[in-house]
VOZA-575462 format. One record per residue: residue number from 1; residue in one letter; chain; x negated, y negated, z negated of N, C-alpha, C in turn. Coordinates in Angstrom, 1 decimal, always signed. Layout:
NODE    nr   rest   kette      n.u      n.v      n.w     ca.u     ca.v     ca.w      c.u      c.v      c.w
NODE   NUM      A       A        X        Y        Z        X        Y        Z        X        Y        Z
...
This chain:
NODE    nr   rest   kette      n.u      n.v      n.w     ca.u     ca.v     ca.w      c.u      c.v      c.w
NODE     1      X       A    -94.8   +208.8   -145.8    -95.3   +209.6   -146.5    -96.0   +210.6   -145.3
NODE     2      X       A    -95.1   +210.7   -144.0    -96.0   +211.9   -143.3    -97.6   +211.1   -142.6
NODE     3      X       A    -97.7   +209.7   -142.9    -98.3   +209.2   -142.3    -99.5   +209.7   -143.5
NODE     4      X       A    -99.2   +209.3   -144.9   -100.6   +209.7   -145.6   -100.7   +211.3   -145.5
NODE     5      X       A    -99.7   +212.0   -145.4   -100.4   +213.6   -145.6   -101.3   +213.9   -144.1
NODE     6      X       A   -100.8   +213.4   -143.1   -101.8   +213.8   -142.1   -103.4   +212.9   -142.5
NODE     7      X       A   -103.7   +211.8   -143.2   -104.9   +211.0   -143.7   -105.6   +212.9   -144.4
NODE     8      X       A   -104.7   +212.9   -145.1   -105.2   +214.3   -146.0   -105.9   +215.2   -145.8
NODE     9      X       A   -105.0   +216.4   -144.5   -104.8   +217.2   -143.6   -106.6   +217.7   -143.6
NODE    10      X       A   -107.2   +216.8   -142.9   -108.7   +217.4   -142.5   -109.2   +217.6   -143.7
NODE    11      X       A   -109.5   +216.8   -144.7   -109.9   +216.6   -146.1   -109.4   +218.2   -146.4
NODE    12      X       A   -108.0   +218.4   -146.4   -108.3   +219.7   -147.4   -106.4   +219.8   -147.2
NODE    13      X       A   -106.8   +220.6   -146.6   -104.7   +221.4   -146.1   -103.9   +221.7   -147.2
NODE    14      X       A   -104.8   +222.3   -148.5   -103.9   +222.1   -149.7   -103.3   +220.5   -150.5
NODE    15      X       A   -104.1   +219.4   -150.0   -103.7   +218.5   -150.5   -102.6   +218.0   -149.7
NODE    16      X       A   -102.7   +218.0   -148.5   -101.4   +217.6   -147.8   -100.5   +217.8   -147.9
NODE    17      X       A   -100.1   +219.3   -148.5    -98.8   +219.5   -148.9    -98.4   +218.9   -150.2
NODE    18      X       A    -99.1   +218.9   -151.2    -98.7   +218.3   -152.7    -97.5   +216.6   -152.7
NODE    19      X       A    -97.2   +216.9   -153.5    -96.7   +215.8   -154.0    -97.4   +214.2   -153.8
NODE    20      X       A    -96.9   +213.1   -153.5    -97.6   +212.1   -153.4    -97.4   +211.2   -155.0
NODE    21      X       A    -98.1   +210.7   -155.3    -97.8   +209.5   -156.5    -98.7   +207.9   -155.8
NODE    22      X       A    -98.2   +207.4   -156.4    -98.3   +205.6   -155.8    -99.6   +205.7   -156.5
NODE    23      X       A   -100.7   +205.2   -156.1   -101.9   +204.3   -157.4   -101.5   +203.0   -156.7
NODE    24      X       A   -101.7   +202.4   -157.8   -101.8   +200.7   -158.1   -102.5   +200.2   -159.2
NODE    25      X       A   -102.3   +198.5   -158.7   -103.4   +197.5   -159.5   -103.0   +197.6   -161.2
NODE    26      X       A   -103.7   +196.9   -161.7   -103.3   +196.7   -162.2   -101.7   +195.8   -163.4
NODE    27      X       A   -101.0   +195.0   -162.0   -100.3   +194.4   -162.5    -98.6   +195.6   -161.4
NODE    28      X       A    -99.0   +196.4   -161.1    -98.2   +198.0   -160.9    -97.9   +197.6   -159.5
NODE    29      X       A    -98.7   +197.1   -158.7    -99.0   +196.8   -157.0    -99.1   +198.1   -156.6
NODE    30      X       A    -98.4   +198.5   -155.5    -98.5   +199.6   -154.9    -99.8   +199.2   -153.8
NODE    31      X       A   -100.8   +199.6   -154.0   -102.4   +200.1   -153.0   -101.9   +201.3   -152.5
NODE    32      X       A   -101.6   +202.0   -152.7   -101.4   +203.7   -151.3   -100.9   +204.3   -152.3
NODE    33      X       A   -100.5   +205.5   -151.6   -100.4   +206.9   -152.2   -101.3   +207.6   -151.8
NODE    34      X       A   -101.9   +209.2   -152.7   -102.6   +210.1   -153.2   -101.8   +211.3   -153.3
NODE    35      X       A   -102.7   +212.3   -152.5   -101.8   +213.5   -153.9   -102.0   +213.4   -155.0
NODE    36      X       A   -101.1   +214.2   -155.8   -100.9   +214.3   -157.5   -102.5   +214.2   -158.1
NODE    37      X       A   -103.1   +215.4   -157.5   -104.3   +215.7   -158.1   -105.6   +215.0   -158.0
NODE    38      X       A   -105.5   +213.7   -157.0   -106.6   +212.9   -156.9   -106.8   +212.0   -157.8
NODE    39      X       A   -105.0   +211.7   -158.7   -105.3   +210.3   -159.4   -105.5   +211.0   -161.0
NODE    40      X       A   -105.2   +211.8   -160.9   -105.6   +212.9   -162.5   -107.3   +213.3   -161.9
NODE    41      X       A   -107.9   +213.6   -161.4   -109.6   +214.1   -161.1   -110.1   +212.7   -161.4
NODE    42      X       A   -110.0   +211.7   -160.7   -110.2   +210.7   -160.2   -109.8   +209.8   -161.1
NODE    43      X       A   -108.8   +209.9   -162.3   -108.4   +209.3   -163.4   -108.1   +207.8   -162.4
NODE    44      X       A   -107.2   +207.6   -161.4   -106.4   +206.9   -160.7   -105.5   +206.0   -161.3
NODE    45      X       A   -105.7   +204.7   -162.0   -104.0   +204.1   -162.3   -103.2   +204.6   -161.6
NODE    46      X       A   -101.1   +204.8   -161.7   -100.4   +205.2   -160.7    -99.4   +204.8   -162.1
NODE    47      X       A    -97.9   +205.4   -161.3    -96.8   +204.9   -162.1    -96.9   +206.5   -162.8
NODE    48      X       A    -95.9   +205.8   -164.1    -95.2   +207.3   -164.8    -94.4   +206.6   -165.8
NODE    49      X       A    -94.2   +207.4   -167.1    -92.9   +207.1   -167.6    -93.4   +207.8   -168.9
NODE    50      X       A    -93.1   +206.6   -169.9    -93.0   +207.9   -171.3    -92.2   +207.2   -171.9
NODE    51      X       A    -91.2   +208.1   -172.8    -90.2   +207.8   -173.5    -89.9   +208.1   -174.4
NODE    52      X       A    -89.3   +207.6   -175.8    -89.3   +208.6   -177.1    -87.7   +208.7   -177.1
NODE    53      X       A    -87.8   +209.6   -177.2    -86.4   +209.8   -177.7    -85.7   +210.3   -179.6
NODE    54      X       A    -85.0   +209.2   -179.5    -84.1   +209.1   -181.2    -82.9   +209.4   -180.9
NODE    55      X       A    -82.3   +209.3   -182.1    -81.1   +210.0   -182.8    -80.6   +208.5   -183.1
NODE    56      X       A    -80.6   +207.4   -182.5    -80.3   +206.4   -182.3    -81.1   +205.2   -182.2
NODE    57      X       A    -80.5   +204.3   -181.4    -81.3   +203.4   -181.0    -83.0   +202.7   -181.5
NODE    58      X       A    -83.6   +203.0   -180.8    -84.9   +202.3   -182.0    -85.1   +200.4   -182.3
NODE    59      X       A    -84.3   +199.7   -181.4    -84.3   +198.8   -181.6    -83.2   +198.7   -182.4
NODE    60      X       A    -82.4   +199.2   -182.7    -81.2   +199.1   -184.5    -81.6   +198.8   -185.8
NODE    61      X       A    -83.1   +198.8   -185.9    -83.9   +198.8   -187.5    -84.3   +197.5   -187.9
NODE    62      X       A    -84.8   +197.3   -186.3    -84.9   +195.7   -186.8    -83.9   +194.8   -186.8
NODE    63      X       A    -82.3   +194.9   -186.9    -81.5   +193.7   -186.3    -80.4   +194.1   -187.9
NODE    64      X       A    -81.3   +194.4   -188.8    -80.0   +195.2   -190.0    -79.6   +193.7   -190.6
NODE    65      X       A    -78.4   +192.6   -190.1    -78.0   +191.7   -191.0    -77.0   +191.5   -192.6
NODE    66      X       A    -77.3   +193.2   -192.5    -76.0   +192.8   -193.0    -76.8   +193.6   -194.4
NODE    67      X       A    -78.1   +193.5   -194.8    -79.6   +193.3   -196.1    -79.4   +194.8   -196.4
NODE    68      X       A    -78.5   +196.1   -196.4    -79.0   +197.0   -196.8    -80.3   +198.0   -196.0
NODE    69      X       A    -80.7   +198.9   -196.8    -81.7   +199.5   -196.6    -81.7   +200.4   -195.2
NODE    70      X       A    -81.9   +200.0   -194.4    -81.6   +200.8   -193.0    -82.6   +202.0   -193.1
NODE    71      X       A    -82.6   +203.2   -192.3    -83.6   +204.0   -192.3    -83.9   +204.1   -191.4
NODE    72      X       A    -85.7   +204.1   -190.5    -86.3   +204.1   -189.2    -85.3   +205.8   -188.7
NODE    73      X       A    -85.1   +206.1   -187.2    -84.6   +206.7   -186.1    -85.7   +208.2   -186.0
NODE    74      X       A    -85.4   +209.5   -186.3    -85.7   +210.5   -186.5    -85.8   +210.2   -184.4
NODE    75      X       A    -87.4   +210.9   -184.5    -87.7   +210.9   -183.3    -88.5   +213.1   -182.5
NODE    76      X       A    -87.4   +212.9   -181.5    -88.0   +214.0   -181.2    -88.8   +214.8   -180.4
NODE    77      X       A    -90.0   +215.5   -181.4    -91.0   +216.1   -180.9    -91.4   +217.1   -180.2
NODE    78      X       A    -91.7   +217.2   -179.8    -91.9   +219.2   -178.7    -93.2   +219.2   -178.7
NODE    79      X       A    -93.6   +220.3   -178.0    -95.1   +220.8   -177.9    -94.6   +220.5   -176.6
NODE    80      X       A    -96.3   +220.7   -176.5    -96.9   +221.0   -174.8    -96.2   +222.0   -174.8
NODE    81      X       A    -96.7   +222.3   -173.0    -97.7   +223.8   -173.1    -98.6   +223.8   -172.3
NODE    82      X       A    -99.4   +225.2   -173.0   -100.8   +225.5   -173.1   -101.5   +225.1   -171.9
NODE    83      X       A   -100.6   +224.6   -170.6   -101.1   +224.6   -169.1   -102.0   +223.0   -169.0
NODE    84      X       A   -101.4   +222.4   -169.9   -101.6   +220.9   -169.7   -102.8   +220.7   -169.8
NODE    85      X       A   -103.6   +219.9   -169.1   -104.8   +219.3   -168.6   -104.9   +218.7   -169.9
NODE    86      X       A   -104.4   +217.8   -170.7   -104.3   +216.9   -171.9   -103.5   +217.1   -172.8
NODE    87      X       A   -104.4   +217.4   -174.2   -103.9   +218.0   -175.1   -102.8   +219.1   -174.9
NODE    88      X       A   -103.0   +220.0   -174.2   -102.5   +220.9   -174.4   -102.3   +221.7   -175.3
NODE    89      X       A   -100.9   +222.5   -175.8   -100.4   +222.6   -176.7    -99.6   +222.1   -178.2
NODE    90      X       A   -100.3   +221.0   -178.0   -100.2   +219.9   -179.2    -98.6   +219.5   -179.4
NODE    91      X       A    -98.5   +218.6   -180.1    -96.8   +218.2   -180.2    -97.0   +216.8   -179.8
NODE    92      X       A    -96.0   +216.3   -178.9    -95.7   +215.2   -178.1    -94.9   +214.9   -178.7
NODE    93      X       A    -94.4   +213.2   -178.6    -93.6   +212.3   -179.5    -93.4   +211.7   -177.7
NODE    94      X       A    -93.7   +211.7   -176.9    -93.6   +210.9   -175.3    -92.5   +212.6   -174.5
NODE    95      X       A    -91.9   +211.6   -174.2    -91.3   +212.5   -173.1    -90.9   +211.5   -171.9
NODE    96      X       A    -91.8   +212.3   -171.1    -92.2   +211.7   -169.4    -92.9   +212.0   -168.6
NODE    97      X       A    -93.4   +211.7   -167.8    -94.1   +212.1   -166.2    -94.7   +211.1   -165.8
NODE    98      X       A    -95.2   +211.7   -164.2    -95.4   +211.0   -163.3    -94.7   +210.5   -162.4
NODE    99      X       A    -94.0   +209.0   -161.7    -93.8   +208.7   -160.8    -93.6   +209.3   -159.3
NODE   100      X       A    -93.1   +210.1   -158.6    -94.0   +209.9   -157.4    -93.7   +209.0   -156.8
NODE   101      X       A    -94.6   +209.0   -154.9    -93.9   +207.7   -154.3    -93.3   +207.3   -153.9
NODE   102      X       A    -92.7   +205.8   -154.2    -91.5   +205.1   -154.1    -90.2   +205.6   -154.9
NODE   103      X       A    -90.7   +206.2   -156.6    -89.7   +206.1   -157.1    -89.6   +205.2   -157.8
NODE   104      X       A    -88.4   +204.5   -158.7    -88.5   +203.8   -159.4    -88.2   +204.5   -160.6
NODE   105      X       A    -88.9   +203.2   -161.4    -88.3   +203.8   -163.1    -87.0   +205.0   -163.6
NODE   106      X       A    -86.0   +204.7   -163.1    -84.9   +204.7   -163.5    -84.5   +206.8   -163.2
NODE   107      X       A    -85.1   +206.8   -161.7    -85.8   +207.8   -161.2    -85.7   +208.8   -161.8
NODE   108      X       A    -87.2   +208.3   -162.0    -88.4   +209.0   -162.7    -87.7   +209.5   -164.2
NODE   109      X       A    -87.3   +208.0   -165.4    -86.7   +208.6   -166.6    -85.7   +209.6   -166.0
NODE   110      X       A    -84.6   +209.3   -165.5    -83.4   +211.0   -165.1    -84.2   +212.5   -165.2
NODE   111      X       A    -85.1   +211.8   -164.3    -85.8   +213.7   -163.9    -86.4   +214.5   -164.7
NODE   112      X       A    -87.3   +213.2   -165.4    -88.2   +214.0   -166.5    -87.5   +214.4   -167.4
NODE   113      X       A    -86.1   +213.7   -167.9    -85.2   +213.6   -169.4    -85.0   +215.0   -168.7
NODE   114      X       A    -84.5   +215.4   -167.0    -83.7   +216.7   -166.9    -84.7   +217.9   -167.3
NODE   115      X       A    -85.6   +217.9   -166.7    -86.5   +218.3   -166.7    -87.3   +218.9   -167.9
NODE   116      X       A    -87.3   +218.0   -168.7    -88.3   +218.6   -170.2    -87.2   +218.7   -171.0
NODE   117      X       A    -86.1   +218.3   -171.1    -85.0   +218.6   -172.0    -83.2   +219.2   -172.0
NODE   118      X       A    -83.6   +219.0   -170.6    -82.3   +219.5   -169.6    -81.2   +219.5   -170.0
NODE   119      X       A    -81.4   +217.7   -170.1    -80.8   +216.9   -170.4    -80.6   +216.2   -168.7
NODE   120      X       A    -79.4   +216.3   -168.3    -78.8   +216.3   -166.6    -77.9   +214.8   -166.5
NODE   121      X       A    -77.2   +214.5   -167.2    -75.8   +213.6   -166.8    -76.9   +212.7   -165.9
NODE   122      X       A    -78.1   +212.1   -166.6    -77.9   +210.3   -165.8    -78.9   +211.2   -164.6
NODE   123      X       A    -79.4   +212.6   -164.4    -79.8   +212.1   -162.6    -78.5   +212.7   -162.2
NODE   124      X       A    -77.9   +213.5   -162.6    -76.0   +213.9   -161.9    -76.0   +212.6   -161.5
NODE   125      X       A    -75.4   +211.6   -162.3    -74.5   +210.5   -162.3    -75.9   +209.9   -160.8
NODE   126      X       A    -77.4   +209.9   -161.2    -77.7   +209.1   -160.0    -77.7   +210.2   -158.3
NODE   127      X       A    -77.5   +211.2   -158.9    -77.8   +211.8   -157.2    -76.7   +211.6   -156.7
NODE   128      X       A    -75.2   +211.2   -156.8    -74.0   +210.8   -156.7    -74.1   +209.6   -156.5
NODE   129      X       A    -74.9   +208.9   -156.4    -74.7   +207.2   -155.6    -74.3   +206.5   -156.8
NODE   130      X       A    -74.7   +206.7   -158.2    -74.5   +206.1   -159.2    -76.2   +205.3   -158.7
NODE   131      X       A    -75.9   +203.9   -159.6    -77.3   +202.9   -159.4    -77.4   +202.7   -161.6
NODE   132      X       A    -78.2   +201.9   -161.4    -79.1   +200.9   -162.6    -78.0   +200.5   -163.6
NODE   133      X       A    -77.5   +199.6   -162.0    -76.4   +198.4   -163.0    -74.8   +199.7   -163.0
NODE   134      X       A    -74.5   +200.5   -162.6    -73.1   +201.3   -162.3    -73.3   +202.5   -163.9
NODE   135      X       A    -73.9   +202.6   -164.0    -74.7   +203.4   -165.4    -74.3   +202.8   -166.9
NODE   136      X       A    -73.3   +203.5   -167.1    -73.1   +203.2   -169.0    -74.1   +204.2   -169.8
NODE   137      X       A    -75.3   +203.5   -170.4    -75.9   +204.2   -170.9    -76.6   +205.8   -170.4
NODE   138      X       A    -77.0   +205.9   -169.5    -77.5   +206.9   -168.6    -78.0   +208.3   -169.2
NODE   139      X       A    -79.1   +207.6   -169.7    -79.8   +208.8   -170.6    -79.5   +208.9   -172.2
NODE   140      X       A    -78.4   +209.1   -172.1    -78.2   +209.5   -174.0    -77.1   +210.6   -173.6
NODE   141      X       A    -76.7   +211.4   -174.8    -76.3   +212.6   -174.5    -75.8   +212.6   -176.2
NODE   142      X       A    -75.1   +213.6   -177.0    -74.6   +213.6   -178.2    -75.5   +213.5   -179.0
NODE   143      X       A    -76.5   +213.9   -178.2    -77.9   +214.4   -179.8    -78.9   +212.9   -179.4
NODE   144      X       A    -79.2   +212.8   -178.3    -79.8   +212.0   -178.1    -79.2   +210.4   -177.6
NODE   145      X       A    -80.7   +209.7   -177.9    -80.6   +208.2   -177.3    -81.5   +208.3   -176.6
NODE   146      X       A    -81.7   +207.5   -175.5    -82.9   +207.1   -174.9    -82.7   +206.0   -174.2
NODE   147      X       A    -84.5   +204.9   -174.5    -84.2   +203.9   -174.2    -85.6   +203.9   -173.0
NODE   148      X       A    -85.6   +203.4   -172.3    -86.5   +202.8   -171.1    -86.7   +201.4   -171.7
NODE   149      X       A    -87.9   +201.3   -171.8    -89.1   +200.2   -172.1    -89.6   +199.8   -170.6
């Protein structure tokens, strides 16, 4: 990260201090890292995560072998802040955001759920040394079920 930051110092010292994001190709392979504002300004493909938060597993509605009429899950919807560049102040069914350079999907998901919804259990488990295989449904709480696709 320090090498990448050094590359941006002569261009603009403000960008040299900003969060780095991985630029990727269509297969998700990392091509390099850039300050976050660059990927948005120049519409550069980068990693991120989007989750739909429901009150039950979204996949259960298609596996109803009992013949009963199953109801679809309720989807959590929140209002975006007025300072967002895209769709400010509108309602959104996705919770998520941009992955920082080198951050895997589970960490991004846990961080975004903690930041946007205040559900911090998954992030706390990961920070305490847990990993993807040791977490028993890490992105869940009594109120919500989160499924990462």
